C-alpha positions in Angstrom: 137.7 93.7 37.5 136.1 93.5 41.2 137.9 93.4 44.5 137.2 89.5 45.0 139.6 88.8 41.7 142.2 91.2 42.5 142.1 88.6 45.5 144.3 86.3 43.1 147.1 88.8 43.5 147.1 89.3 47.0 147.3 85.5 47.2 149.9 85.2 44.6 152.2 87.4 47.3 150.9 87.2 50.9 149.5 83.7 50.8 146.0 82.2 50.7 145.3 81.9 54.6 145.7 85.9 54.7 142.9 86.5 52.3 140.3 84.1 54.3 139.3 85.8 57.2 137.8 89.0 58.4 140.5 89.4 60.7 144.3 88.8 61.1 145.1 86.6 64.2 147.7 87.2 66.5 148.2 84.6 69.5 149.3 87.1 72.8 150.0 84.7 75.4 146.9 83.5 76.7 144.7 85.3 74.4 144.5 86.0 70.3 144.4 90.2 69.1 142.4 89.9 65.8 143.4 93.5 63.5 141.5 94.5 61.1 141.6 97.9 58.5 138.8 99.3 56.8 138.7 102.3 54.3 136.1 104.2 53.0 135.7 106.6 50.8 133.0 109.6 50.2 132.8 108.8 46.4 131.9 104.6 46.9 131.1 104.3 50.1 128.9 106.6 52.0 125.6 107.5 51.1 124.3 110.0 49.8 122.8 112.9 52.7 124.8 111.0 55.5 126.3 113.5 57.6 130.2 113.9 59.2 128.7 112.8 62.5 127.1 109.3 60.8 130.5 109.1 58.0 132.9 108.9 61.3 130.0 106.2 63.4 130.1 104.1 60.2 133.4 104.0 59.7 134.1 102.3 62.8 131.1 100.5 62.7 132.7 98.8 59.8 135.4 97.8 61.3 134.0 96.5 64.8 131.3 94.4 62.4 134.9 92.5 61.4 135.8 92.0 64.7 132.6 90.5 65.9 132.3 88.1 63.0 135.9 86.7 64.6 134.0 85.7 67.5 136.2 88.4 69.6 135.3 91.2 71.7 136.6 94.9 70.1 139.0 97.2 72.6 141.1 99.6 70.6 140.1 101.7 67.2 142.6 104.0 65.2 141.2 106.4 62.6 143.2 107.7 59.5 141.2 110.5 58.4 141.9 111.9 54.6 140.0 115.0 55.1 138.4 117.7 52.3 137.0 120.0 54.6 138.9 120.8 58.0 135.1 121.8 59.7 134.1 118.2 58.8 136.7 116.9 61.4 135.1 117.6 64.8 131.7 115.9 63.8 133.6 112.8 62.2 135.8 112.6 65.2 132.3 112.6 67.6 130.8 110.0 65.5 134.0 107.5 65.5 133.9 108.1 68.9 130.9 107.4 70.3 130.5 104.3 68.0 133.4 103.4 69.4 132.5 103.5 72.9 129.1 102.1 72.4 130.7 99.1 71.7 133.3 98.6 74.8 136.6 100.2 72.0 138.4 103.1 72.2 139.7 105.0 70.1 142.9 105.3 70.8 145.0 106.9 68.0 145.3 107.7 64.1 146.6 109.9 61.5 145.3 113.2 59.6 145.9 114.5 56.4 144.3 116.4 53.8 142.4 114.9 50.4 140.2 115.8 47.4 137.7 113.8 49.0 136.8 112.3 52.3 138.2 108.8 53.2 138.2 107.1 56.4 140.6 104.4 57.3 139.9 103.0 61.0 141.9 99.9 62.4 140.2 97.7 64.9 142.2 95.4 67.4 139.8 92.8 69.4 140.6 90.2 72.1 139.2 86.1 72.2 140.1 83.3 73.8 141.7 81.3 71.3 138.5 78.7 72.1 135.9 81.1 71.1 137.5 82.4 67.6 135.5 81.5 64.9 136.9 81.9 61.5 135.2 81.9 57.6 136.2 77.8 57.2 135.3 75.2 59.6 131.7 74.8 58.5 130.6 71.2 57.6 127.9 69.3 56.2 125.0 69.1 58.3 125.8 72.5 60.2 122.5 75.1 59.7 123.2 78.1 58.0 121.8 80.9 59.9 121.6 84.9 60.1 121.7 87.4 63.1 119.3 90.7 61.8 117.2 91.1 58.9 119.6 91.8 55.4 118.0 93.7 52.9 116.9 97.1 54.8 119.9 99.0 54.3 119.7 98.6 50.4 115.6 99.4 51.0 116.7 102.9 52.6 119.1 103.4 49.8 116.7 103.1 47.1 113.8 105.4 49.3 112.6 103.1 52.1 113.3 105.7 54.6 112.1 103.9 57.6 114.9 101.9 57.2 117.2 104.9 57.0 119.4 104.2 60.5 120.6 100.6 59.1 121.9 103.0 56.0 123.8 105.7 57.9 124.1 104.1 61.0 124.7 100.5 61.2 124.7 98.4 64.5 127.5 96.1 64.4 126.4 92.4 65.9 128.8 92.8 68.7 127.3 90.8 71.4 126.2 88.4 68.5 129.4 88.0 67.3 130.9 87.1 71.1 127.8 85.1 71.9 128.3 82.6 68.6 131.9 82.5 69.3 131.4 81.2 72.8 128.6 78.6 71.6 130.8 77.3 68.8 130.0 78.4 65.8 131.7 76.7 63.1 131.9 79.5 60.5 131.0 83.1 60.3 131.1 86.7 58.4 129.3 89.4 58.6 127.4 90.5 55.5 128.3 93.9 54.7 128.2 92.9 50.6 125.1 91.1 50.9 123.8 87.6 51.5 124.8 86.1 48.2 128.3 87.4 48.1 129.3 86.3 51.8 128.0 82.6 50.7 130.7 82.3 47.8 133.2 84.1 50.2 132.4 81.1 52.8 132.2 78.9 50.1 136.2 79.8 49.0 137.0 79.5 52.6 135.9 75.8 53.1 135.4 72.1 50.8 131.7 72.3 51.5 128.6 74.3 50.1 125.7 75.6 51.3 121.7 75.6 50.5 119.5 78.4 51.5 115.7 78.6 50.8 114.2 82.2 49.9 111.3 81.4 52.1 113.1 81.0 55.0 115.2 84.8 54.8 114.2 87.5 56.7 112.6 90.5 54.8 112.4 94.2 55.6 109.2 94.5 56.4 106.4 96.9 54.8 108.5 96.4 50.9 106.8 94.7 48.1 107.8 91.2 48.3 109.9 91.0 45.3 111.7 93.8 46.1 112.5 92.8 49.7 113.9 89.4 48.2 115.9 90.8 46.1 117.0 93.3 48.9 117.8 90.8 51.6 119.5 88.6 49.2 121.7 91.1 46.8 121.7 94.2 49.0 124.4 95.1 50.6 125.5 97.7 53.3 124.0 95.0 56.3 125.7 94.0 59.0 124.1 91.0 60.4 126.4 88.1 61.0 126.2 85.1 58.6 127.4 81.8 60.9 126.8 78.1 60.6 127.0 75.7 63.5 126.0 72.0 65.0 122.2 72.4 65.1 123.0 70.7 68.5 124.9 74.1 69.9 121.8 76.5 68.9 119.5 75.8 72.4 119.5 79.0 74.1 122.4 80.8 73.2 120.9 84.1 74.3 120.9 85.9 70.8 118.3 86.0 68.2 118.9 84.7 64.8 116.7 83.1 61.6 118.1 79.4 60.2 117.9 80.1 56.5 119.4 76.7 55.5 121.9 74.2 55.7 125.8 73.1 55.0 125.9 70.8 52.3 128.9 68.5 51.1 128.8 69.9 47.2 130.7 72.6 46.5 127.9 75.2 45.5 126.0 78.1 46.4 122.3 77.1 46.5 119.1 79.3 46.5 115.6 76.8 46.4 117.6 73.8 45.1 119.5 75.5 41.8 122.8 77.8 41.7 122.6 81.0 43.2 123.1 84.2 41.3 126.6 85.6 42.8 125.5 88.5 42.7 126.3 91.8 45.9 128.4 95.1 46.4 131.5 95.0 45.2 134.7 97.9 44.1 135.1 97.7 40.5 138.1 98.8 38.3 137.5 99.7 34.4 140.9 98.1 32.5 
């Protein structure tokens, strides 16, 4: 069983609407707060060789990426540290604060206790004009599908292509891009941290339409053999680009870099080069 299968239990208890987006949305007068929480464990989420400072950075970057996927500007971070070794704390906090401040947020509190393995829980709050919120739902047939950044770089680094190490250990959340896309009128959006294919299926889950993309249009990590590069870009996790749909007429001069990779279709399916796309990517697994 994986984490997406367990969403059926969450939906039974909390309702469907609580599971579709990267963040919860709360109306605050004339603006909205978007709020998200992420948990990272040393054994399942931190790649081998990561430093304590990079672990702190990554914990915050994951949360900022979720906020960016809603079209919001990050403002506040709370960090809970389940600490295995007390000597690691300072570097973890330095990395977390550095990441938050780089993207306009502040670490304003958190919690600390003892764990058998390093566990970081980052809670983020962003603010956004209600007119600029982008949810996972909202895609319409005829919209284009596009992505920011180059997927597959983190997976390439994980298997030994060290030129992409920064993408794996110090990922850059697409904060500026998310804000710009919200203002431009993106119809649906999420980040691709679990892989492009799984993200397309997550969008399928939230919409009444489907998505058709083409391998030749997907940007690939350079200096990697073509077959591997395609595998990494389509199914590898750990990247922080934004996958979005938008009416083609709204893509004029929005001030960010992106790559169109396909179109939204009326049939509820995810297609790769015209055929059903394998539903593969990064998932948390449970036995039994």
